[in-house]
C-alpha positions as a printed Julia matrix, in Angstrom:
238×3 Matrix{Float64}:
 177.27   -92.37  -108.35
 173.85   -92.08  -110.18
 175.74   -90.85  -113.19
 177.88   -93.93  -113.25
 175.03   -96.23  -112.83
 173.07   -94.76  -115.64
 176.13   -94.57  -117.93
 176.83   -98.22  -117.23
 173.4    -99.21  -118.16
 173.54   -97.07  -121.28
 176.78   -98.57  -122.13
 175.61  -102.2   -121.82
 172.42  -101.5   -123.79
 174.28   -99.44  -126.35
 176.77  -102.19  -127.13
 174.05  -104.87  -127.08
 172.09  -102.79  -129.69
 175.23  -102.19  -131.91
 176.28  -105.89  -132.03
 172.99  -107.71  -131.5
 173.49  -111.35  -132.46
 177.2   -111.58  -133.62
 177.49  -112.7   -137.2
 180.34  -113.96  -139.37
 179.86  -111.01  -141.63
 179.5   -108.13  -139.13
 177.22  -105.33  -139.19
 178.61  -101.77  -138.88
 177.9   -101.56  -135.28
 179.58  -104.96  -134.71
 182.4   -104.05  -136.86
 182.96  -100.82  -134.74
 182.91  -102.75  -131.4
 185.16  -105.47  -132.64
 187.8   -102.75  -133.95
 187.85  -101.24  -130.6
 188.18  -104.63  -128.92
 191.07  -105.61  -131.27
 192.72  -102.23  -130.67
 192.77  -102.82  -126.96
 193.65  -106.41  -127.14
 196.52  -105.85  -129.59
 197.85  -102.83  -127.32
 197.9   -104.74  -124.05
 198.52  -108.25  -124.93
 202.46  -107.93  -125.36
 202.5   -106.16  -121.91
 200.46  -108.59  -119.99
 201.84  -111.75  -121.62
 200.09  -114.9   -122.97
 200.03  -116.55  -119.44
 197.64  -114.04  -117.76
 196.09  -112.52  -120.66
 192.9   -114.41  -120.85
 191.98  -113.41  -117.43
 193.08  -109.95  -117.7
 191.25  -109.0   -120.92
 187.7   -108.74  -119.6
 189.01  -106.44  -116.78
 191.01  -104.28  -119.45
 187.96  -104.03  -121.66
 185.68  -103.14  -118.93
 187.91  -100.46  -117.47
 188.56   -98.95  -120.92
 185.02   -98.59  -122.1
 183.6    -97.51  -118.55
 186.33   -94.99  -118.09
 185.91   -93.69  -121.7
 182.12   -93.3   -121.64
 182.23   -91.71  -118.14
 184.77   -89.15  -119.38
 182.86   -88.23  -122.38
 179.58   -87.96  -120.3
 180.97   -84.85  -118.91
 180.81   -83.22  -122.43
 177.09   -83.74  -122.67
 175.0    -80.51  -122.32
 173.71   -79.93  -118.75
 176.23   -82.17  -117.08
 177.99   -80.19  -114.46
 176.33   -77.05  -115.59
 172.78   -77.47  -114.37
 172.07   -77.32  -110.65
 171.82   -75.0   -107.59
 173.92   -71.95  -107.33
 173.79   -68.09  -107.28
 173.73   -65.06  -109.59
 176.93   -63.16  -109.48
 177.56   -59.44  -109.8
 178.12   -60.03  -113.49
 174.66   -61.1   -113.91
 175.67   -64.84  -114.79
 174.45   -67.83  -112.82
 177.14   -69.77  -111.24
 176.47   -73.54  -110.36
 177.78   -74.54  -107.04
 175.96   -77.8   -106.58
 175.39   -79.44  -109.9
 172.65   -82.07  -110.12
 174.55   -84.19  -112.61
 178.38   -84.65  -112.67
 180.65   -87.22  -114.46
 181.76   -89.91  -112.17
 185.45   -89.36  -112.85
 185.25   -85.7   -111.94
 184.84   -86.83  -108.34
 187.55   -88.39  -106.46
 185.25   -90.63  -104.54
 184.54   -92.25  -107.95
 188.23   -92.51  -109.15
 189.62   -93.93  -105.79
 186.86   -96.52  -105.74
 187.7    -97.47  -109.45
 191.41   -97.67  -108.65
 190.63   -99.78  -105.53
 188.62  -102.25  -107.53
 191.46  -102.41  -110.16
 194.16  -103.25  -107.73
 191.96  -106.03  -106.13
 191.74  -107.41  -109.66
 195.39  -107.16  -110.03
 196.1   -109.08  -106.98
 193.56  -111.71  -107.9
 195.04  -112.13  -111.39
 198.57  -112.37  -110.2
 197.76  -114.85  -107.46
 195.6   -116.93  -109.72
 198.11  -117.04  -112.54
 201.49  -117.29  -110.67
 200.54  -117.84  -106.96
 201.72  -116.23  -103.75
 205.18  -117.72  -103.82
 206.05  -116.35  -107.17
 204.67  -113.07  -106.15
 206.88  -112.99  -102.8
 209.92  -114.21  -104.7
 209.37  -111.57  -107.3
 209.12  -108.82  -104.8
 211.88  -109.9   -102.34
 213.87  -112.76  -104.06
 217.51  -112.45  -105.13
 217.56  -111.57  -108.83
 221.18  -112.26  -109.34
 222.64  -115.39  -110.86
 224.88  -117.22  -108.37
 227.04  -118.79  -111.11
 227.71  -115.31  -112.72
 228.28  -113.17  -109.45
 229.73  -115.83  -107.22
 228.37  -117.07  -104.02
 229.91  -114.44  -101.86
 228.45  -111.67  -103.89
 225.18  -113.4   -104.17
 224.82  -113.58  -100.44
 225.9   -110.01  -100.07
 223.11  -108.83  -102.47
 220.31  -110.32  -100.38
 219.89  -107.28   -97.9
 219.74  -104.98  -101.04
 216.94  -107.12  -102.74
 215.02  -107.21   -99.45
 215.2   -103.36   -99.16
 214.22  -103.03  -102.78
 211.3   -105.4   -102.14
 209.97  -103.14   -99.41
 210.19  -100.16  -101.59
 208.24  -102.06  -104.22
 205.73  -103.07  -101.7
 205.26   -99.38  -100.81
 204.83   -98.42  -104.47
 202.15  -101.06  -104.83
 200.19   -99.66  -101.79
 200.25   -96.16  -103.23
 199.2    -97.28  -106.78
 195.52   -96.71  -106.05
 196.26   -93.01  -104.97
 198.32   -92.45  -108.16
 195.77   -94.1   -110.56
 192.84   -92.25  -108.95
 194.49   -88.82  -108.75
 195.67   -88.79  -112.06
 192.29   -89.61  -113.71
 190.36   -87.25  -111.27
 192.85   -84.37  -111.85
 192.57   -84.58  -115.72
 188.93   -84.91  -115.8
 188.01   -82.4   -113.12
 190.5    -79.94  -114.57
 188.97   -80.32  -118.08
 185.44   -80.04  -116.72
 186.46   -76.69  -114.99
 188.29   -75.29  -118.12
 185.09   -76.1   -120.29
 182.89   -74.31  -117.83
 185.13   -71.29  -117.65
 185.48   -71.09  -121.28
 181.94   -71.54  -122.27
 182.44   -74.91  -124.13
 184.25   -73.35  -127.04
 185.06   -75.81  -129.73
 189.06   -76.09  -129.48
 188.82   -76.78  -125.77
 185.86   -79.26  -126.26
 187.74   -81.06  -128.99
 190.75   -81.21  -126.69
 188.69   -82.87  -123.92
 187.38   -85.41  -126.44
 191.03   -86.45  -126.91
 191.9    -86.22  -123.19
 188.69   -88.43  -122.49
 190.02   -90.95  -124.91
 193.71   -90.83  -123.72
 192.98   -91.29  -119.95
 191.37   -94.73  -120.15
 194.09   -95.9   -122.46
 196.79   -94.62  -119.9
 194.84   -96.4   -117.16
 194.62   -99.81  -118.84
 198.29   -99.59  -119.98
 199.46   -98.87  -116.24
 197.18  -101.92  -115.23
 198.73  -104.0   -117.88
 202.15  -103.12  -116.77
 201.4   -103.94  -113.26
 200.16  -107.36  -114.28
 203.02  -107.99  -116.74
 205.73  -107.16  -114.19
 204.83  -110.34  -112.24
 203.23  -112.53  -114.9
 205.03  -111.78  -118.16
 208.44  -113.33  -118.27
 208.39  -114.29  -121.96
 206.87  -117.33  -123.68
 208.17  -120.45  -121.96
 210.4   -118.46  -119.63
 210.42  -119.32  -115.9
 210.74  -117.11  -112.85
 214.39  -117.46  -111.48
């Protein structure tokens, strides 16, 4: 938790220092930040859709940069490798209680992050489309009565209700899947680096994993929002 606070403060101060007062002709720091912002925006906007994107973008950017910097913080010297432990028979000191650990290498941190993410998802969906649309999207009959006929349309109602219940269950387990995926990758990478002595190939691999994981996280969040809110420009829910 302390690591997450420190990294969050450094992230805010670092971006402020790089950007300063935004200018029409950007500085190198501003250009770098803007390129990352544009990359995240262009990647997620088609998934979320125009209707909810203005509300969703700040959450997406916050999640991406927070997770990215938290992941890479585990690659700093001393993080996870300095603390209390014991000296083994091989003569090497083994850390059992590190003083500093990356927040995403602890499931408590990732489950809290996933919980906040799903609260944001619910707020965005309800604010953008309202509870009626959410309920209709989950449990409503998606068939077109004019195409399938009235009898078949009525017969499909129980199936769509069952599908709706399954969808609700999948929504309830999203915090678990989001948190375990992130935690497993970062914790596994941290353990691998410590066991291999931070050799360069594995260190470089964890740099890539540290970037891919926040990208996967925000893409999944964008899909969750887009499934409800993104029905195409000018297209209405049926």
